[in-house]
KOLDO-407780 format. One record per residue: residue in three letters; x, y, z of N, C-alpha, C in turn. Coordinates in Angstrom, 1 decimal, always signed. Layout:
N
- ALA X Y Z X Y Z X Y Z
...
REM end
This chain:
82
- MET -2.3 -36.1 +20.8 -1.5 -36.9 +20.0 -1.1 -38.2 +20.6
- SER -0.6 -38.2 +21.8 -0.1 -39.3 +22.3 -1.0 -40.6 +22.5
- ASN -2.4 -40.3 +22.4 -3.0 -41.4 +22.3 -3.8 -41.9 +20.9
- MET -2.9 -41.5 +19.9 -3.3 -41.7 +18.6 -3.0 -43.3 +18.3
- SER -3.9 -44.0 +17.6 -3.4 -45.4 +17.2 -2.4 -45.5 +16.0
- SER -1.8 -46.4 +15.9 -0.7 -46.4 +14.7 -1.3 -46.2 +13.5
- LYS -2.6 -46.7 +13.2 -3.1 -46.3 +11.8 -3.3 -45.0 +11.7
- SER -3.8 -44.2 +12.8 -4.1 -42.8 +12.6 -2.6 -42.1 +12.5
- LEU -1.7 -42.5 +13.2 -0.3 -41.8 +13.1 +0.3 -41.9 +11.7
- VAL +0.0 -43.0 +11.0 +0.5 -43.1 +9.7 -0.1 -42.1 +8.8
- VAL -1.4 -42.1 +8.9 -2.4 -41.1 +8.1 -1.9 -39.7 +8.4
- PHE -1.8 -39.5 +9.7 -1.4 -38.1 +10.2 -0.1 -37.7 +9.5
- CYS +1.0 -38.6 +9.5 +2.2 -38.2 +9.0 +2.1 -38.0 +7.6
- PHE +1.6 -38.9 +6.7 +1.3 -38.6 +5.4 +0.6 -37.3 +5.2
- TYR -0.4 -37.0 +5.9 -1.3 -35.6 +5.8 -0.2 -34.5 +6.1
- THR +0.5 -34.6 +7.0 +1.5 -33.5 +7.5 +2.6 -33.2 +6.4
- LEU +2.8 -34.2 +5.6 +3.8 -34.0 +4.7 +3.3 -33.6 +3.4
- GLY +2.0 -33.4 +3.5 +1.2 -32.8 +2.3 +0.6 -33.6 +1.4
- TYR +0.3 -34.9 +1.7 -0.4 -35.8 +0.9 -2.0 -35.5 +1.0
- LYS -2.7 -35.5 +0.1 -4.1 -35.3 +0.0 -4.8 -36.6 +0.5
- HIS -5.9 -36.5 +1.0 -6.5 -37.8 +1.6 -6.9 -38.8 +0.5
- VAL -7.2 -38.3 -0.6 -7.3 -39.4 -1.8 -6.0 -40.3 -2.1
- ASN -4.9 -39.4 -1.9 -3.7 -40.3 -2.2 -3.2 -41.0 -1.0
- ILE -3.4 -40.7 +0.2 -3.2 -41.4 +1.3 -4.0 -42.7 +1.3
- ALA -5.3 -42.4 +0.9 -6.2 -43.8 +0.9 -5.8 -44.7 -0.2
- LYS -5.2 -44.2 -1.3 -4.6 -45.2 -2.2 -3.3 -45.8 -1.7
- GLU -2.5 -45.0 -1.1 -1.4 -45.7 -0.6 -1.6 -46.7 +0.5
- LEU -2.5 -46.5 +1.4 -2.7 -47.4 +2.5 -3.8 -48.4 +2.3
- GLU -4.5 -48.2 +1.0 -5.5 -49.1 +0.7 -6.6 -49.1 +1.6
- ILE -7.0 -47.8 +2.0 -8.3 -47.6 +2.8 -9.1 -46.6 +2.0
- THR -10.2 -46.3 +2.4 -11.1 -45.3 +1.8 -10.7 -43.9 +2.1
- GLU -11.1 -43.0 +1.4 -10.7 -41.6 +1.7 -11.4 -41.1 +3.0
- ILE -12.7 -41.5 +3.1 -13.5 -41.4 +4.3 -12.7 -41.8 +5.6
- ALA -12.2 -43.2 +5.5 -11.3 -43.6 +6.7 -10.1 -42.7 +6.9
- SER -9.5 -42.3 +5.8 -8.3 -41.4 +6.1 -8.7 -40.1 +6.9
- LYS -9.9 -39.6 +6.4 -10.3 -38.2 +7.1 -10.5 -38.5 +8.6
- LYS -11.5 -39.7 +8.8 -11.8 -39.9 +10.1 -10.6 -40.3 +11.2
- ARG -9.5 -40.8 +10.7 -8.6 -41.2 +11.6 -7.7 -40.1 +12.0
- ILE -7.8 -38.6 +11.5 -7.1 -37.6 +12.0 -8.1 -36.5 +12.3
- LYS -9.4 -36.8 +12.2 -10.4 -35.7 +12.3 -10.1 -34.8 +13.8
- LYS -9.9 -35.7 +14.9 -10.0 -35.0 +16.2 -8.5 -34.3 +16.2
- ILE -7.4 -34.9 +15.8 -6.2 -34.2 +16.0 -6.0 -33.0 +15.1
- ASN -6.6 -33.0 +13.9 -6.8 -32.0 +13.0 -7.5 -30.7 +13.7
- ALA -8.7 -31.2 +14.3 -9.5 -30.1 +15.0 -8.6 -29.5 +16.1
- ASP -8.0 -30.2 +17.0 -7.2 -29.9 +17.9 -6.2 -28.8 +17.5
- ILE -5.6 -29.2 +16.4 -4.3 -28.4 +15.8 -5.0 -27.1 +15.3
- ASN -6.0 -27.1 +14.6 -6.7 -26.0 +14.1 -7.3 -25.0 +15.1
- LYS -7.7 -25.5 +16.3 -8.2 -24.7 +17.4 -7.0 -24.0 +18.2
- LYS -5.9 -24.8 +18.2 -4.7 -23.9 +18.8 -4.0 -23.1 +18.1
- LEU -3.8 -23.3 +16.6 -2.8 -22.7 +15.9 -3.6 -21.9 +14.9
- GLY -5.1 -22.1 +14.5 -5.8 -21.4 +13.6 -5.8 -22.2 +12.2
- CYS -4.8 -22.8 +11.9 -4.7 -23.6 +10.7 -3.6 -24.8 +10.7
- PHE -3.9 -25.7 +9.9 -3.0 -26.8 +9.9 -1.8 -26.4 +9.1
- ASP -1.6 -25.6 +8.2 -0.5 -25.1 +7.6 +0.6 -24.5 +8.6
- LEU +0.0 -23.8 +9.5 +1.0 -23.2 +10.6 +1.6 -24.5 +11.4
- PHE +0.9 -25.3 +11.6 +1.4 -26.6 +12.3 +2.4 -27.2 +11.4
- ARG +2.1 -27.3 +10.2 +3.1 -27.9 +9.3 +4.3 -27.1 +9.1
- ASN +4.3 -25.8 +9.1 +5.4 -24.8 +9.0 +6.2 -25.1 +10.4
- LYS +5.6 -25.1 +11.5 +6.3 -25.3 +12.9 +7.0 -26.7 +12.7
- CYS +6.5 -27.6 +12.1 +7.1 -28.9 +12.2 +8.6 -28.8 +11.3
- VAL +8.5 -28.1 +10.3 +9.5 -27.9 +9.4 +10.6 -27.0 +10.3
- THR +10.3 -25.9 +10.9 +11.2 -25.0 +11.4 +11.9 -25.7 +12.9
- THR +11.1 -26.7 +13.3 +11.5 -27.2 +14.7 +12.2 -28.5 +14.5
- GLY +12.4 -29.0 +13.2 +13.1 -30.2 +12.9 +12.2 -31.5 +13.1
- VAL +11.0 -31.2 +13.5 +10.1 -32.4 +13.7 +9.5 -33.1 +12.4
- MET +9.7 -32.5 +11.4 +9.4 -33.0 +10.1 +10.1 -34.2 +9.7
- HIS +11.4 -34.1 +10.2 +12.2 -35.3 +9.9 +11.8 -36.7 +10.7
- GLU +11.3 -36.4 +11.9 +10.7 -37.5 +12.6 +9.4 -38.1 +12.0
- ILE +8.6 -37.1 +11.3 +7.4 -37.6 +10.8 +7.8 -38.3 +9.4
- LEU +8.8 -37.8 +8.6 +9.3 -38.5 +7.5 +9.8 -39.9 +7.7
- SER +10.2 -40.2 +9.0 +11.0 -41.3 +9.3 +9.8 -42.4 +9.7
- VAL +8.7 -41.9 +10.3 +7.5 -42.7 +10.3 +7.0 -43.2 +9.0
- VAL +6.8 -42.5 +8.0 +6.3 -42.8 +6.7 +7.4 -43.6 +6.1
- CYS +8.7 -43.3 +6.1 +9.7 -44.3 +5.6 +9.5 -45.6 +6.1
- GLU +9.5 -45.8 +7.4 +9.5 -47.0 +8.2 +8.1 -47.7 +7.6
- TYR +7.1 -47.1 +7.4 +5.8 -47.8 +7.1 +5.9 -48.2 +5.5
- MET +6.6 -47.5 +4.7 +6.7 -47.6 +3.2 +8.0 -48.8 +3.2
- GLY +8.5 -49.1 +4.2 +10.0 -50.2 +4.0 +11.0 -49.4 +3.4
- VAL +11.2 -48.3 +3.5 +12.5 -47.6 +3.0 +13.5 -47.5 +4.1
- LYS +14.6 -48.0 +3.5 +15.7 -48.2 +4.6 +16.3 -46.9 +4.6
- LYS +17.0 -46.4 +5.8 +17.7 -45.1 +6.2 +19.2 -45.3 +5.6
- MET +19.6 -44.4 +5.0 +20.9 -44.4 +4.6 +21.9 -43.9 +5.5
REM end
């Protein structure tokens, strides 16, 4: 994950929050295929290590990492922190 581009990171964060690729594509003004390609490798790595992406998402919630992921999306969307 450390070598992920900023574009891939934003897609990955949206996806981790539960967004579907079609909605990510609309939000970022890219194609659905581009959304899928940007996280293909990291998604494969997560599935290999944990068996499924939902387990990764659950681990993000239980360890508090989801807050950091949400911060990336908020920063991208221009949402100010309270």
